[in-house]
Each structure stands twice: as C-alpha cells, then as structure tokens.
PDB file of N, CA, C and O in Angstrom:
ATOM      1  N   MET A   1      90.556  27.999  65.033  1.00  0.00           N
ATOM      2  CA  MET A   1      90.558  28.748  66.078  1.00  0.00           C
ATOM      3  C   MET A   1      89.741  30.381  65.957  1.00  0.00           C
ATOM      4  O   MET A   1      90.069  30.940  64.911  1.00  0.00           O
ATOM      5  N   ARG A   2      88.934  31.064  66.672  1.00  0.00           N
ATOM      6  CA  ARG A   2      87.968  31.659  66.279  1.00  0.00           C
ATOM      7  C   ARG A   2      88.999  32.515  68.030  1.00  0.00           C
ATOM      8  O   ARG A   2      88.855  32.073  69.170  1.00  0.00           O
ATOM      9  N   PRO A   3      89.605  33.316  67.775  1.00  0.00           N
ATOM     10  CA  PRO A   3      89.768  34.008  69.034  1.00  0.00           C
ATOM     11  C   PRO A   3      88.969  35.204  69.132  1.00  0.00           C
ATOM     12  O   PRO A   3      88.475  35.900  68.245  1.00  0.00           O
ATOM     13  N   THR A   4      88.923  35.366  71.232  1.00  0.00           N
ATOM     14  CA  THR A   4      87.796  36.591  71.425  1.00  0.00           C
ATOM     15  C   THR A   4      88.850  37.883  71.614  1.00  0.00           C
ATOM     16  O   THR A   4      88.419  38.922  72.113  1.00  0.00           O
ATOM     17  N   PHE A   5      90.004  37.791  71.268  1.00  0.00           N
ATOM     18  CA  PHE A   5      90.902  39.133  70.869  1.00  0.00           C
ATOM     19  C   PHE A   5      92.474  39.449  69.748  1.00  0.00           C
ATOM     20  O   PHE A   5      93.513  39.049  69.222  1.00  0.00           O
ATOM     21  N   TRP A   6      91.938  40.023  69.891  1.00  0.00           N
ATOM     22  CA  TRP A   6      93.205  40.713  68.292  1.00  0.00           C
ATOM     23  C   TRP A   6      93.664  41.514  69.149  1.00  0.00           C
ATOM     24  O   TRP A   6      93.201  42.328  69.947  1.00  0.00           O
ATOM     25  N   LEU A   7      95.258  40.916  68.660  1.00  0.00           N
ATOM     26  CA  LEU A   7      96.352  42.588  68.907  1.00  0.00           C
ATOM     27  C   LEU A   7      96.877  42.540  67.431  1.00  0.00           C
ATOM     28  O   LEU A   7      97.667  41.783  66.865  1.00  0.00           O
ATOM     29  N   LEU A   8      96.323  43.367  67.114  1.00  0.00           N
ATOM     30  CA  LEU A   8      96.534  43.850  65.923  1.00  0.00           C
ATOM     31  C   LEU A   8      98.569  44.742  65.181  1.00  0.00           C
ATOM     32  O   LEU A   8      98.483  44.651  63.956  1.00  0.00           O
ATOM     33  N   ASP A   9      99.844  45.333  65.500  1.00  0.00           N
ATOM     34  CA  ASP A   9     100.427  46.050  65.490  1.00  0.00           C
ATOM     35  C   ASP A   9     100.571  46.316  64.525  1.00  0.00           C
ATOM     36  O   ASP A   9     100.706  45.445  63.666  1.00  0.00           O
ATOM     37  N   GLU A  10     100.622  48.039  64.132  1.00  0.00           N
ATOM     38  CA  GLU A  10     100.349  48.338  62.194  1.00  0.00           C
ATOM     39  C   GLU A  10      99.743  47.572  61.172  1.00  0.00           C
ATOM     40  O   GLU A  10     100.142  47.774  60.025  1.00  0.00           O
ATOM     41  N   PRO A  11      98.925  46.797  61.349  1.00  0.00           N
ATOM     42  CA  PRO A  11      98.295  45.489  60.203  1.00  0.00           C
ATOM     43  C   PRO A  11      98.811  46.614  58.558  1.00  0.00           C
ATOM     44  O   PRO A  11      99.335  46.273  57.498  1.00  0.00           O
ATOM     45  N   THR A  12      98.274  48.174  59.142  1.00  0.00           N
ATOM     46  CA  THR A  12      97.802  48.492  57.472  1.00  0.00           C
ATOM     47  C   THR A  12      99.085  49.405  56.779  1.00  0.00           C
ATOM     48  O   THR A  12      98.871  50.031  55.741  1.00  0.00           O
ATOM     49  N   ALA A  13     100.695  49.435  57.568  1.00  0.00           N
ATOM     50  CA  ALA A  13     102.200  49.766  57.246  1.00  0.00           C
ATOM     51  C   ALA A  13     102.104  49.883  56.085  1.00  0.00           C
ATOM     52  O   ALA A  13     102.622  50.824  55.483  1.00  0.00           O
ATOM     53  N   SER A  14     101.569  49.156  55.640  1.00  0.00           N
ATOM     54  CA  SER A  14     102.597  48.700  53.982  1.00  0.00           C
ATOM     55  C   SER A  14     101.216  47.958  53.175  1.00  0.00           C
ATOM     56  O   SER A  14     101.746  47.408  52.209  1.00  0.00           O
ATOM     57  N   LEU A  15      99.727  47.678  53.101  1.00  0.00           N
ATOM     58  CA  LEU A  15      98.392  48.623  52.612  1.00  0.00           C
ATOM     59  C   LEU A  15      99.002  49.818  51.791  1.00  0.00           C
ATOM     60  O   LEU A  15      99.842  50.657  52.117  1.00  0.00           O
ATOM     61  N   ASP A  16      97.982  49.534  50.072  1.00  0.00           N
ATOM     62  CA  ASP A  16      97.538  50.739  49.467  1.00  0.00           C
ATOM     63  C   ASP A  16      96.422  51.133  50.442  1.00  0.00           C
ATOM     64  O   ASP A  16      96.092  50.861  51.596  1.00  0.00           O
ATOM     65  N   THR A  17      95.868  52.138  49.124  1.00  0.00           N
ATOM     66  CA  THR A  17      94.334  52.199  50.180  1.00  0.00           C
ATOM     67  C   THR A  17      93.244  51.060  49.741  1.00  0.00           C
ATOM     68  O   THR A  17      92.529  50.600  50.632  1.00  0.00           O
ATOM     69  N   GLU A  18      93.091  50.588  48.394  1.00  0.00           N
ATOM     70  CA  GLU A  18      92.702  49.817  48.551  1.00  0.00           C
ATOM     71  C   GLU A  18      92.592  48.514  49.246  1.00  0.00           C
ATOM     72  O   GLU A  18      91.495  47.974  49.386  1.00  0.00           O
ATOM     73  N   ALA A  19      93.915  47.886  49.776  1.00  0.00           N
ATOM     74  CA  ALA A  19      93.709  47.439  50.578  1.00  0.00           C
ATOM     75  C   ALA A  19      93.186  47.481  52.059  1.00  0.00           C
ATOM     76  O   ALA A  19      92.683  46.721  52.886  1.00  0.00           O
ATOM     77  N   VAL A  20      93.648  49.006  51.918  1.00  0.00           N
ATOM     78  CA  VAL A  20      92.892  49.023  53.801  1.00  0.00           C
ATOM     79  C   VAL A  20      91.980  49.043  53.832  1.00  0.00           C
ATOM     80  O   VAL A  20      91.255  48.729  54.777  1.00  0.00           O
ATOM     81  N   LEU A  21      91.632  49.502  52.582  1.00  0.00           N
ATOM     82  CA  LEU A  21      90.082  48.993  53.372  1.00  0.00           C
ATOM     83  C   LEU A  21      89.091  48.229  52.936  1.00  0.00           C
ATOM     84  O   LEU A  21      87.945  48.354  53.369  1.00  0.00           O
ATOM     85  N   ARG A  22      89.481  47.229  51.897  1.00  0.00           N
ATOM     86  CA  ARG A  22      89.732  46.049  52.921  1.00  0.00           C
ATOM     87  C   ARG A  22      89.470  45.203  53.772  1.00  0.00           C
ATOM     88  O   ARG A  22      88.487  44.524  54.069  1.00  0.00           O
ATOM     89  N   PHE A  23      90.912  45.384  54.281  1.00  0.00           N
ATOM     90  CA  PHE A  23      91.437  44.985  55.933  1.00  0.00           C
ATOM     91  C   PHE A  23      90.673  46.202  57.133  1.00  0.00           C
ATOM     92  O   PHE A  23      90.785  46.477  58.328  1.00  0.00           O
ATOM     93  N   GLY A  24      90.057  46.560  56.219  1.00  0.00           N
ATOM     94  CA  GLY A  24      88.818  47.600  57.389  1.00  0.00           C
ATOM     95  C   GLY A  24      87.329  46.337  57.325  1.00  0.00           C
ATOM     96  O   GLY A  24      86.716  46.230  58.387  1.00  0.00           O
ATOM     97  N   ASP A  25      87.019  45.796  56.580  1.00  0.00           N
ATOM     98  CA  ASP A  25      85.943  45.819  55.926  1.00  0.00           C
ATOM     99  C   ASP A  25      86.470  44.160  56.771  1.00  0.00           C
ATOM    100  O   ASP A  25      85.491  43.433  56.942  1.00  0.00           O
ATOM    101  N   LEU A  26      87.591  43.646  57.190  1.00  0.00           N
ATOM    102  CA  LEU A  26      87.897  42.221  57.886  1.00  0.00           C
ATOM    103  C   LEU A  26      87.918  42.599  59.358  1.00  0.00           C
ATOM    104  O   LEU A  26      87.676  41.747  60.214  1.00  0.00           O
ATOM    105  N   VAL A  27      88.264  44.126  59.737  1.00  0.00           N
ATOM    106  CA  VAL A  27      88.030  43.798  61.086  1.00  0.00           C
ATOM    107  C   VAL A  27      86.577  44.535  61.868  1.00  0.00           C
ATOM    108  O   VAL A  27      86.283  44.461  63.061  1.00  0.00           O
ATOM    109  N   LYS A  28      85.925  45.147  60.919  1.00  0.00           N
ATOM    110  CA  LYS A  28      83.781  45.213  61.354  1.00  0.00           C
ATOM    111  C   LYS A  28      83.860  43.227  61.332  1.00  0.00           C
ATOM    112  O   LYS A  28      83.565  42.533  62.306  1.00  0.00           O
ATOM    113  N   HIS A  29      84.206  42.829  60.328  1.00  0.00           N
ATOM    114  CA  HIS A  29      84.099  41.246  60.617  1.00  0.00           C
ATOM    115  C   HIS A  29      84.221  40.923  62.065  1.00  0.00           C
ATOM    116  O   HIS A  29      83.284  40.659  62.818  1.00  0.00           O
ATOM    117  N   ILE A  30      85.453  40.975  62.359  1.00  0.00           N
ATOM    118  CA  ILE A  30      85.872  40.494  64.007  1.00  0.00           C
ATOM    119  C   ILE A  30      85.030  40.929  65.287  1.00  0.00           C
ATOM    120  O   ILE A  30      84.578  40.280  66.231  1.00  0.00           O
ATOM    121  N   LEU A  31      84.999  42.146  64.986  1.00  0.00           N
ATOM    122  CA  LEU A  31      84.382  42.841  65.715  1.00  0.00           C
ATOM    123  C   LEU A  31      82.833  42.459  65.164  1.00  0.00           C
ATOM    124  O   LEU A  31      82.244  42.805  66.188  1.00  0.00           O
ATOM    125  N   ASP A  32      82.036  42.112  64.502  1.00  0.00           N
ATOM    126  CA  ASP A  32      80.472  41.597  64.547  1.00  0.00           C
ATOM    127  C   ASP A  32      80.863  40.551  65.484  1.00  0.00           C
ATOM    128  O   ASP A  32      80.246  40.705  66.538  1.00  0.00           O
ATOM    129  N   GLU A  33      81.488  39.751  65.507  1.00  0.00           N
ATOM    130  CA  GLU A  33      81.183  38.437  65.375  1.00  0.00           C
ATOM    131  C   GLU A  33      81.772  38.499  67.689  1.00  0.00           C
ATOM    132  O   GLU A  33      80.853  37.890  68.236  1.00  0.00           O
ATOM    133  N   GLY A  34      82.199  38.695  68.152  1.00  0.00           N
ATOM    134  CA  GLY A  34      81.760  39.671  69.068  1.00  0.00           C
ATOM    135  C   GLY A  34      83.910  39.470  69.964  1.00  0.00           C
ATOM    136  O   GLY A  34      84.427  39.000  70.977  1.00  0.00           O
ATOM    137  N   ALA A  35      84.204  39.968  69.092  1.00  0.00           N
ATOM    138  CA  ALA A  35      86.360  40.035  69.251  1.00  0.00           C
ATOM    139  C   ALA A  35      87.042  41.202  69.691  1.00  0.00           C
ATOM    140  O   ALA A  35      87.477  41.991  68.853  1.00  0.00           O
ATOM    141  N   GLY A  36      87.120  41.311  70.347  1.00  0.00           N
ATOM    142  CA  GLY A  36      87.661  42.894  71.185  1.00  0.00           C
ATOM    143  C   GLY A  36      89.362  42.783  69.968  1.00  0.00           C
ATOM    144  O   GLY A  36      90.022  41.835  69.542  1.00  0.00           O
ATOM    145  N   VAL A  37      89.471  44.434  69.804  1.00  0.00           N
ATOM    146  CA  VAL A  37      90.974  44.165  68.906  1.00  0.00           C
ATOM    147  C   VAL A  37      91.080  45.135  68.885  1.00  0.00           C
ATOM    148  O   VAL A  37      90.300  45.990  68.467  1.00  0.00           O
ATOM    149  N   LEU A  38      92.653  45.288  69.594  1.00  0.00           N
ATOM    150  CA  LEU A  38      93.933  46.386  69.728  1.00  0.00           C
ATOM    151  C   LEU A  38      94.271  46.484  68.837  1.00  0.00           C
ATOM    152  O   LEU A  38      94.229  45.615  67.967  1.00  0.00           O
ATOM    153  N   LEU A  39      94.818  47.795  68.714  1.00  0.00           N
ATOM    154  CA  LEU A  39      95.152  47.978  67.393  1.00  0.00           C
ATOM    155  C   LEU A  39      96.671  49.285  66.956  1.00  0.00           C
ATOM    156  O   LEU A  39      96.293  50.454  66.876  1.00  0.00           O
ATOM    157  N   THR A  40      97.874  49.086  66.764  1.00  0.00           N
ATOM    158  CA  THR A  40      98.165  50.496  67.151  1.00  0.00           C
ATOM    159  C   THR A  40      98.592  50.719  65.524  1.00  0.00           C
ATOM    160  O   THR A  40      99.061  49.694  65.029  1.00  0.00           O
ATOM    161  N   ALA A  41      98.526  51.662  64.780  1.00  0.00           N
ATOM    162  CA  ALA A  41      98.970  52.439  64.041  1.00  0.00           C
ATOM    163  C   ALA A  41     100.154  53.724  64.297  1.00  0.00           C
ATOM    164  O   ALA A  41     100.664  53.889  65.405  1.00  0.00           O
ATOM    165  N   HIS A  42     100.471  54.530  63.184  1.00  0.00           N
ATOM    166  CA  HIS A  42     100.743  55.739  63.277  1.00  0.00           C
ATOM    167  C   HIS A  42     100.143  57.496  62.745  1.00  0.00           C
ATOM    168  O   HIS A  42     100.353  58.709  62.730  1.00  0.00           O
ATOM    169  N   GLN A  43      98.925  55.904  62.235  1.00  0.00           N
ATOM    170  CA  GLN A  43      97.665  57.712  60.826  1.00  0.00           C
ATOM    171  C   GLN A  43      96.894  56.449  61.191  1.00  0.00           C
ATOM    172  O   GLN A  43      97.198  55.258  61.127  1.00  0.00           O
ATOM    173  N   SER A  44      95.381  57.336  61.749  1.00  0.00           N
ATOM    174  CA  SER A  44      95.041  56.385  62.224  1.00  0.00           C
ATOM    175  C   SER A  44      93.918  56.916  60.732  1.00  0.00           C
ATOM    176  O   SER A  44      92.894  56.254  60.565  1.00  0.00           O
ATOM    177  N   GLY A  45      94.074  57.530  60.222  1.00  0.00           N
ATOM    178  CA  GLY A  45      92.748  56.645  58.204  1.00  0.00           C
ATOM    179  C   GLY A  45      91.584  56.517  58.517  1.00  0.00           C
ATOM    180  O   GLY A  45      91.054  57.460  59.103  1.00  0.00           O
ATOM    181  N   SER A  46      90.534  54.883  58.127  1.00  0.00           N
ATOM    182  CA  SER A  46      89.032  54.683  58.123  1.00  0.00           C
ATOM    183  C   SER A  46      88.836  53.959  59.315  1.00  0.00           C
ATOM    184  O   SER A  46      87.853  53.872  60.051  1.00  0.00           O
ATOM    185  N   LEU A  47      89.702  53.572  59.354  1.00  0.00           N
ATOM    186  CA  LEU A  47      89.792  52.439  61.099  1.00  0.00           C
ATOM    187  C   LEU A  47      89.766  53.310  61.748  1.00  0.00           C
ATOM    188  O   LEU A  47      90.969  53.156  61.960  1.00  0.00           O
ATOM    189  N   LEU A  48      89.525  54.188  62.342  1.00  0.00           N
ATOM    190  CA  LEU A  48      89.043  55.168  63.525  1.00  0.00           C
ATOM    191  C   LEU A  48      87.988  55.509  63.754  1.00  0.00           C
ATOM    192  O   LEU A  48      87.624  55.804  64.893  1.00  0.00           O
ATOM    193  N   SER A  49      87.097  55.560  62.526  1.00  0.00           N
ATOM    194  CA  SER A  49      85.829  55.928  62.870  1.00  0.00           C
ATOM    195  C   SER A  49      85.282  53.916  63.226  1.00  0.00           C
ATOM    196  O   SER A  49      84.101  54.005  63.562  1.00  0.00           O
ATOM    197  N   MET A  50      85.468  53.217  63.239  1.00  0.00           N
ATOM    198  CA  MET A  50      85.253  51.806  63.942  1.00  0.00           C
ATOM    199  C   MET A  50      85.862  51.797  65.687  1.00  0.00           C
ATOM    200  O   MET A  50      85.369  50.841  66.286  1.00  0.00           O
ATOM    201  N   CYS A  51      86.427  52.308  66.220  1.00  0.00           N
ATOM    202  CA  CYS A  51      87.066  51.984  67.410  1.00  0.00           C
ATOM    203  C   CYS A  51      85.428  52.921  68.279  1.00  0.00           C
ATOM    204  O   CYS A  51      84.538  53.743  68.065  1.00  0.00           O
ATOM    205  N   HIS A  52      86.067  51.878  69.424  1.00  0.00           N
ATOM    206  CA  HIS A  52      85.073  52.359  70.451  1.00  0.00           C
ATOM    207  C   HIS A  52      85.763  53.717  71.395  1.00  0.00           C
ATOM    208  O   HIS A  52      85.319  54.809  71.748  1.00  0.00           O
ATOM    209  N   GLU A  53      87.215  52.919  71.595  1.00  0.00           N
ATOM    210  CA  GLU A  53      88.585  54.467  72.270  1.00  0.00           C
ATOM    211  C   GLU A  53      89.770  54.416  71.331  1.00  0.00           C
ATOM    212  O   GLU A  53      90.091  53.491  70.584  1.00  0.00           O
ATOM    213  N   SER A  54      90.424  55.711  71.531  1.00  0.00           N
ATOM    214  CA  SER A  54      91.237  55.978  70.990  1.00  0.00           C
ATOM    215  C   SER A  54      91.964  56.456  71.539  1.00  0.00           C
ATOM    216  O   SER A  54      91.643  57.463  72.169  1.00  0.00           O
ATOM    217  N   TRP A  55      93.399  55.942  71.578  1.00  0.00           N
ATOM    218  CA  TRP A  55      93.989  57.482  72.326  1.00  0.00           C
ATOM    219  C   TRP A  55      95.579  57.898  71.511  1.00  0.00           C
ATOM    220  O   TRP A  55      96.094  57.233  70.612  1.00  0.00           O
ATOM    221  N   VAL A  56      95.996  58.851  71.968  1.00  0.00           N
ATOM    222  CA  VAL A  56      96.634  59.529  71.063  1.00  0.00           C
ATOM    223  C   VAL A  56      98.305  60.448  71.290  1.00  0.00           C
ATOM    224  O   VAL A  56      98.401  61.660  71.092  1.00  0.00           O
ATOM    225  N   LEU A  57      99.976  59.190  71.913  1.00  0.00           N
ATOM    226  CA  LEU A  57     100.848  59.892  71.547  1.00  0.00           C
ATOM    227  C   LEU A  57     100.954  61.188  71.122  1.00  0.00           C
ATOM    228  O   LEU A  57     100.687  61.561  69.979  1.00  0.00           O
ATOM    229  N   LYS A  58     101.318  61.850  71.973  1.00  0.00           N
ATOM    230  CA  LYS A  58     101.890  63.711  71.370  1.00  0.00           C
ATOM    231  C   LYS A  58     102.543  64.549  72.961  1.00  0.00           C
ATOM    232  O   LYS A  58     102.113  65.088  73.981  1.00  0.00           O
ATOM    233  N   GLU A  59     103.849  64.188  72.285  1.00  0.00           N
ATOM    234  CA  GLU A  59     105.170  64.722  73.137  1.00  0.00           C
ATOM    235  C   GLU A  59     105.330  64.127  73.985  1.00  0.00           C
ATOM    236  O   GLU A  59     105.962  64.499  74.974  1.00  0.00           O
ATOM    237  N   GLY A  60     104.617  62.647  73.789  1.00  0.00           N
ATOM    238  CA  GLY A  60     105.301  61.742  76.013  1.00  0.00           C
ATOM    239  C   GLY A  60     104.148  61.503  76.485  1.00  0.00           C
ATOM    240  O   GLY A  60     103.821  60.626  77.285  1.00  0.00           O
ATOM    241  N   ARG A  61     103.460  62.371  75.932  1.00  0.00           N
ATOM    242  CA  ARG A  61     101.010  62.377  77.377  1.00  0.00           C
ATOM    243  C   ARG A  61     100.841  61.712  75.853  1.00  0.00           C
ATOM    244  O   ARG A  61     101.448  61.943  74.807  1.00  0.00           O
ATOM    245  N   LEU A  62      99.930  60.933  76.124  1.00  0.00           N
ATOM    246  CA  LEU A  62      98.682  59.445  76.089  1.00  0.00           C
ATOM    247  C   LEU A  62      97.374  60.607  76.133  1.00  0.00           C
ATOM    248  O   LEU A  62      96.848  61.049  77.154  1.00  0.00           O
ATOM    249  N   HIS A  63      97.050  60.927  74.799  1.00  0.00           N
ATOM    250  CA  HIS A  63      95.075  61.696  75.275  1.00  0.00           C
ATOM    251  C   HIS A  63      95.066  60.507  74.770  1.00  0.00           C
ATOM    252  O   HIS A  63      95.687  59.655  74.134  1.00  0.00           O
ATOM    253  N   GLY A  64      93.613  60.940  75.591  1.00  0.00           N
ATOM    254  CA  GLY A  64      92.866  59.784  75.680  1.00  0.00           C
ATOM    255  C   GLY A  64      91.668  60.122  75.160  1.00  0.00           C
ATOM    256  O   GLY A  64      91.256  61.193  75.606  1.00  0.00           O
ATOM    257  N   GLN A  65      90.557  59.297  73.930  1.00  0.00           N
ATOM    258  CA  GLN A  65      89.016  59.405  73.420  1.00  0.00           C
ATOM    259  C   GLN A  65      88.058  58.883  73.634  1.00  0.00           C
ATOM    260  O   GLN A  65      88.122  58.023  74.512  1.00  0.00           O
ATOM    261  N   SER A  66      86.927  59.080  73.076  1.00  0.00           N
ATOM    262  CA  SER A  66      85.490  57.986  73.466  1.00  0.00           C
ATOM    263  C   SER A  66      85.033  57.892  72.437  1.00  0.00           C
ATOM    264  O   SER A  66      85.999  57.608  71.729  1.00  0.00           O
ATOM    265  N   SER A  67      84.347  57.928  71.946  1.00  0.00           N
ATOM    266  CA  SER A  67      83.784  57.315  71.257  1.00  0.00           C
ATOM    267  C   SER A  67      81.756  57.253  71.360  1.00  0.00           C
ATOM    268  O   SER A  67      81.119  56.554  70.572  1.00  0.00           O
TER     269      SER A  67
END
C-alpha cells in the first residue's frame, strides 16, 4: 500500500529521543515519496522543522504560521 495521505495523532508521545529521531526520518521519507502528512502533537520538537504549516492552540484560539 502507498497511501497518499497520513493522519498521525500523537505518534511520538511515548517514544524516547532516539526513536523520535528515527520517526522523523520515516516522516521525511513519506514526504519525499509525495504523500501528505497531518500530525498532532503536544510538543513541537524536531518534527516542526519539516512542516510546511503549523498551528498552535493557545487559550482556546488557533494560531497558524507558514514556514
């Protein structure tokens, strides 16, 4: 299977630092293959650098930024 879009809800929540880095490599590979990714997380961390857009929910308001 080669999905064209991935929805990932808190995929790094229980991972240690090394596993988060390896997961980042996996996400980069998915993006390089041309698929889209929507990712939710409580921490911004290292995955934020590969985002085209990001949003932060703060005090009940959604704040967006493009990179």
